[in-house]
N, C-alpha and C positions, 0 to 999 in steps of 0.2 A: 504550480510554478510560483516561486517567490517574486514579489514585486520588483526587486532589484534585478533579477534575471530577465524579467520582461522588458524593463527599461534598457538593459544592456542589449537585448536582442533587437529592439527597435533602433537603437543607435547604430548597431552593426549593420542592419539592413540599409539604413539611409546612407551610411558611409560607403557601402558597396555600390549603391545606386549612383552616388556622386562620382566615385572613381570610375565606374563603368561608362559614364558619359564623358568625364573629363579626359581620361587617357587618350582615347582615339581622336577627340577634338584637338587636344594639344599636339599629338604626333603629326596631324595633318595641318596644324595651325589654321583651323577652319573658320575662325571669326575674322571678318574683314577689319575690324577695329584693331586687331593685333598683328596684321599681316607683316608690317614693317619691323616688328620686334623680333630679336633673335631668340632661339630656343634656349632659354636659361631657366634656372630655378624660379626666378622672379616671375617669368611668364607662366610657368606651371601653376604658381600660387594664384595668379590672376584668373586662370581658367578654373581652378578649384573654387575660388570665391564666386565666380560667375555662376557655376553650377550650384553652389550653396544657395545663392539668391533665387535661382529658378526652383530648386527643390523646396525652399521655404514656402513658395506659393502652393506647390502641390501638397506639401505637408499640411498647410493650413486647410486646404480643401478636404484632404483625407480625414484629419482628426476632428475637424468641426462637424463633418457629417457623421463620423463614428460616435462622437460624444454627445451631440445634440439632436440631430435629425433622426437617426436610427432608433434611439430609445423612445422618442415621441411617436414614431410610426408603428413600431412593432411591440413595444411593451406597454406604454401608457395609452396608445390608440388615440392620441390627441393630434388629429390631422391639422387643425388650425395652427397649433403651436409649431408643428413640423414645417408647415408652409411658411410661417413667419421666420423660422430659423433659416430656411433656404434662402429667403430674400435677404436676410441680414448677412448670411455667409457670402452671397454673391457680391453684395456691396463691400464687405470686408476684403474679399479677394481683389476686387478692382482697385480699392484704395491701397492695399498692400503691394500689389504689382506696380502701381504708379510710384510708390515710395522706393521700392527696390530698384526700379529701372532709372528713375530720374534723380533720386537723392543719393544713390549708392553707386550704381553701375557707371553713370556718366561722369560725375565729379570725382569719384575715388579711383575707379579702375580705368577710366577712359574708354569704356565700352558702350557703343551705341547700337542697340538691338535693331534699330530701324534705318540705319545708314543715312541719317539726316532727314528722313522723310517725316512730315508732321503726323502725329497720331491723334485721331479723333476719339471722343468718348464712345461713339457707336462701335468703332473697331475694338476697343477694350472690352466692351460689354459682350459683343458677339464672340470674340476670341475666348474670353473666360467661359462663356456659356456653352460654346460648342467644343472647346478643346479640354480645358481643365476640369470643368464641373462634371460632365457625364462620366468620364473615366474614373476619376478619383472619388466621385460620389458612390459609384458602384463598388469600388475597392473598399471604401469605408463601411458600406453595408455588409459586404462579404466578410470583412474582418470582424464586424460586430457579431454576426451569426456564428462564425468560427470560434470566437472567444467565449461566447455564451454556451456553445455546445461543449467546449472543453471544460469550462467551469462546472457545468451540470454533471458531466461525467466524473469529474474530480470529486464533487460533493457526494455523488452516489457511491463512489469507491470508499470515501472516508466514512460514510454512513454504514456501509456494509462491514468495514473493518471494526467500527464501534459496536455494531450489533453482534458481530462474531466474537469480539472480546468480551462483551457482556454475557453472551451465551456460554462461553467457555468458563467464565467465572462462576456462573450459576451451576453449570454441570459439575465443576470441581466441588462446589459447596454441597452438592447432593452426595458426593462420594464420602466426604469426611465424617459426617454424623453417623452414617450407617456403620462404618468400621469402629468408630468410637464407642457407640452403644454396645456393640457385641463384645468389645474388649473389656469394657467396664463390668459387664455382666460376668465374664469369665473370671476376672480378678476378684470380684465380689464373692463368687463361689469358692475360690481358693482361700480367701480371707475367712469366710464362714467355716471352712474346714480346717482352719489354723495351719495351712500348708506353709512350709518353709519357702516355697517357690513364689509366694505372694509378693514379697518385696522385690524379687528379681523381675517378676512380670510387670510390676508397677514401674520399675526403672526402665524396662524395655518399652513400655507404653509411653513413658515420658520422652524417650528418644524419638519414637515414631511421631508423636504430636509436635515435638520441636521441629522436625523436618517438615511436617505438614504446614505449620504456622509460619516458619521463617523462610523456607525454601520452596515448599510445595505450591505457593501461590503464583509462582512464575509459570509462564507458558512452557518454557523449555528448561531442562536441567541436564547435567552430565549423566550419561548412561550409568556410570559406576555408582553415582549417588542413588539412582533408582534401584539398582541391584542390591545395594546395602539396605535400602528401605524394605525390599521384598524379603531379604534375609531376616531382618528384625521382625517382620510380620509373621514369618514362618516359625521363628523361635518362640514368639509369644503364643502362637497357636499350640505348639508342642508343649509349652509349659502349662497352658490351660488344660490340655488333655492328659496331664500327668505322665507324659512319656508314651502314651498309647496312640499317638498320631504318627503315621508313616508318610513322610513327605520328602521327596527327593528333588533338589534343585541343582541342576547342572548348568554351568556357564562355560562357554567355549568361544574360541575365535579371538579376535582382537578387541580389547576393551581399552580405549584411549580417551580421546577428547570429544567423542561423539555426543551430540545433544539430542534429547528425546523428549516428547511430550510428558509433562509431569503427571505422575499417578495414573499412567495409562494402563498398566498391567494389573493393578490391584482389583479391579472389578472381576477379572477372570479368576484371580486367586480366591477372592471372597466367594465367588460362585461355586468353586470347587469345594471350599470348606463347608459351605452352607448346604449344598445339595449332594455332596459326595460322601463316600465311606472312607474315613481316614484311619480306621483301626484294623484294616486287613493288610498284614505284612506281605502277602502274596501279590497284592494289587495296590501299591502305594500311589499317592498322588504324585504324578511325574511332571516336572517342569523342566524345560530345556530352553536356554537362551543362547543363541549363536549370533555373533556379531562380526561384521567386517567394517572397514573404514566408512562405507556409505550405506550399509544395509544391516537390518536387525530382524531376526526371526525369533518369535516366542511361541513355544508349543506347550500345551498343558493337557493332561489326560487324567481323568479320575473315574473310578468306579461309581456308578450311580446308586443312590439310596432310593430304591423304589418305594419305600414307605414314607418318603418326604412328601408332604401334602402341598407345600408351597409350590407355586408355579415356577418352573425352571427359568432362569434368566432374570427377569424383573427389570427394575429401572436402571440397575447398574450397567447391564449390557446395552440397553438402549442408549444410555449416556455415552458409553465408550464408542459405539457406532457413530453417534453424532459428532463426537470430538475428532474421530478419524476423518470424517468428511470435511470438517472445518480446517484441520491442521495438516492433513496429508491428502488433499484432493488429487486423485489419480496416481497416488504414490503409496498405496497400501492395498493389501489383499487379506481379507479376513474370512476364514472358512470355519464354520462351526458344525460339527457332526454329532449326531446323537443316535444311538441304537438302544437295544433293550438293556445292555449291560454297562456301556461306557459313554462318556461325554468328552469330546475332544475339541480343542481350540487351536487353530494354526493362524498366526498373524505374521505377515511380512511387511516391513516398512522400508521404503526408499528414503534415506535421510537427505540426499542431495538431489 
């Protein structure tokens, strides 16, 4: 909570306390010093100023204990200094109460809190010690603990957010080089073969890298931008395979202003390209994305290459699982199935 909000909250609480005391006292005209005066706006102002004076004493007790005594007792463990502050606060309360009652109440408002009776120093000390100090000393301590608990929780939440943001940045940085190296190798092969598709593939890679660099660093991007990115990746793969790759991407449902985690699907697509068979027209790599206003489902199915020696999955799928936990906690369902012939991925996201 910002400092100005805290100050506003404190002022509001004290104003409510003053009004809570002032209104019933004014309605019953409870102070003997004001009994002969009519119920007018001027009298209400006098009651308000009287309560402001009394509240200034309690506020002094509350904040002095909160600001000086509590930190020495519970943070610095300096009990001597805490005891010294307590003595000084008691003296300050006695002095301030005397100033309020005899320099402000009587000469300015005409209010005598004691009905003409003499007031001794012993009464002042005992009244402050037994009435004001115990209650507002405890309140100050309670507020000190409550504020420290709140600030500790706030720091923990901010630290968790910073750690999550740093982790997401790290995870995204692991995605980009993997795809980049594969694409460069494919384009190099096309260039070495003097293929006419090499310039087209290079331009397509440029579009993909532009998206990664300028837009892919954000946590969220429009769903339609992610779909366009996948289409570019698939086209680049088909160019690299000289038209011998059979990949079907179907997009259905409502594609509007939905936001989705950036580069979320690419690990599944790369996994299919790396470990699947792309050259079988009877079993193409099938990708299907279905979206509504608040949900997205992405399915991918590919025929397995049983001669692939690399371990299936790898760091890409581990990263995407971690990103899902960070960005969609309790709002995603990822199911990965593998049998002798096929590998399937089903991902459901709740966007709101």
